[in-house]
N, C-alpha and C positions, 0 to 999 in steps of 0.2 A: 461405398464410403460410409463411415460412421465416425463422428467427431466427438471428442471429449473436450469440453471447454472448462478449464480450471479458472474459477471466477472469484468474485468478491470485490471487484473494483467497478468504478463507473465505466471504464473501458470494456469490462466484461459484459456489463448490461447492454451496452451498445452493440457489442459483438453478438450477443444472444438475439437481439432484435434483427440484426442483419442476417444471421443464419436462418431464423424463422421466416423472414420475408423471402429469402432465397429458396425456401423449401428443402433445406439440407438437413439430413438426419443427425441430430446432435443431442448430447445430454450435458446439462449444466451442473458442475460440482462446486458446492460450497464447503468451506472448511468447518462451518458450524460454530464459529466464534461469536457471531452476532445473533442476538435473541430473535430479532424480527428482520430477517433478510428481505431485500427488495424482491418482489414477485418477478418471475421471469417467464418468457413465452416458450420455454423449452422444458422437457422433462427434467426434474430436479433430483440431485443426489446430495445428501448432506452428511458430512463427517469425513474423518481421515481415511487413508487407504492402508495404513500400516507400513509406512516407509517405502523404500524403493521396490522391495520384493512384492509388497501388497499392491502397489500401483501397477507393476508389471503383470501380476496375476489378473488384475481387473481388466487391463488392456487386452489380454489374451481371451479371457472369458467372455467379454462383451464384444469382441471383434472390432475393437477400435482401430481405425486406420490413420487418423490424424489427431494430434493433440495440440490445442491452443492454450498456451500458458498466459492467462490474463490476470494472474494473481498480483498482489501488491508488490512493488519493487523491493520491499523489505521482507517478503515471505521467502527468504532465501532457501530454507530447507526444502520447501515444496518445489521450488524451481529446480534445485539440484536433483531432487528425486525424479522429477520429470525428465531431465536430461539423461539420467542413468537408466531409467525404466524404458524410455523410448529407444535408447541405444541397445539395450538388452533384447528388446522385442522387434527391432527394425521398424519402428513406427515413426512416421513423419512428425516433426515438432516445429512449432514456431512460437515465438514470444510476442505477445501484443503488449508493448511496454511504453509508457509515456516517457518523453525525454526528461532528464533531470533539470532542475532549475539552475540558471546561470545568474551570477551576481550582476546587478545593474549599478550605474553610478549612484552613490549615496547609501548603498547597502553597507551595513556594519556586521559582516558575517565572520564568525569564528568557526572554521571547518574542523571537524573532529571525525575520527574513524569509527567510533562506537558509542553505544549508550553510556558505558562506564566513563569514557573520556568526556562525554557531554556533562555528566555530573561534576567531574573534576574541573571543568572549564568555568563553572559558575563562581562568582566572587565569594570571598570569605565572609564579607559583611552581609547581614540579612537583607534579602531583596524579595520583591514580588515577581514571581516567575510564571509565565504562561507556558505550561508543560504540554506541548501539543504533540505527544508521541503515542497516543492510545493508552490502553490499560495494562498491556502485557509486561512492560518493563519498568514499572514505577518503582519497584523495590531498589533499583540501582540508585535512586535519589534519597533513600532513607538515611544514608550517612550524611546528607546535606540538609539536616532537619532544621537549620536556622532560617531557611527560606519559607515563605508562604507561596504555595503552589495553586495555580488555577488550572483545572483540567476541563477539557471538552470531550465528552465521550458519546458514543452512539447509544450505549445501553447504560442504565443506572448501575453504579458499582455496588457490589455486595459489601466491600470493605476496602479501605485505602491504607496502604502501608506507610503513609506519610502523616506525621502528626499534625501538620498545619497545611491542610489542603481543602479546596472547595471544588466540587464537580458540577459542571453544567452538562445536561443531556441535550444534544442537538445533532442533527445529521446535515452535512453539507450538501451542495456547495454553499459557500459563504461569500458575501460581497465585501468590497473594500469598506463601504460605509458601515456595515455590520461589525467588521473586525476593528475598525477605528473606535467605534462606540464601546466595544467590549474592552479593548485595551485601556481606554481612558477611564471607563467606569470602575475598573478593578485596579487602576493605578499601576499597571504592569511596567516593570523596569527591564526585564530580560525575557527572551523567548527561546525555548528549546524546541526544535522541530527536526523531523527526518526529511531528507531531500527526496520527497516522494514524487515531485514533478507534477505536471498537469495544471489545469486552471482552477479546479474546484477547491483546492486548498491553498492556493497561492496568496489569497487576499491578506492573510496574516503577515506575510513577508512585505507586501506592498504597504500595509499599515505601519509595520515596523520602520520601513524606510522613511515614510512621511513623518513619523514621530521621532526619528533619530534613535531608535532603540537597537541595542546589540542583539544579534541572533546567533545562538549556538546551533549550527546546522550539521546534522549527522550524515556522513557520506553513505552511499548505498553499499551493501555487502557484495562481496565478489560472488559471481555465478559463472559456471563454465560457459564457454562460447556456445551460442546457438543462433539460428536464424532469428532476426528480430525486426519487427515493423512497428509503426506507431499509430496506425488507423485500421478500423475494421475493413475498410475498402481494400487495403493492402493485403489483409489476411485472405479475403475472398479471391484476390488475384493469385495469392500463393496456393490456395486450394485448387485453383484451375491450372496453374503452371508452377508447380513446386520447384522446378529446375531454375526458375528466375532468381531464387534465393540460394542457389547452390545446394539444394536438397536432392 
């Protein structure tokens, strides 16, 4: 057995610890988009693979027998590549993926299918917007320059494609009290977020509910069907008995 863990999430870090504690041979792969990634108890690989063919070549060259896709739910291209590369090489694949958020009473969610649709969903009148989508897709909001945007990023940005924007550098998880204080201090009127799921980033949605703020929530991208679990313990069970998930 030799495991490739595609990481970058809190779940991936927990999975890495579980694999290390179980003494299973594995390598942790980061995409390399974060300047200071969290240290891991496994051998580390940083950078892309070069698409589906590059990932398939890596799987063959390294003798990978199992792939655990614990990337972000919005890292759709990497997940699609993993599905195709594992199918091409006959490698077992499982996704460790957090459940999406579900609306609760009092939530004022506007569900949209894409980043571009989220920008269009914002009001025409100038507003103060907490843009909680990371740094890769900010340009989609450049056409909505009447708004003032608050960003919370893991790494300091080199430049922002938005004329009226302020960035805070911080790494989650965040508490409800912290996000309530953030939204109040910056007088936020709207929130834009991806439906990432999990508990570490949910506080902003709970804070929005408490303050009665509208949230433009971007639905997850489509990914081909693959075995999926929600906990590292379930992944360990899959490694021992892959047939339990229909593999």
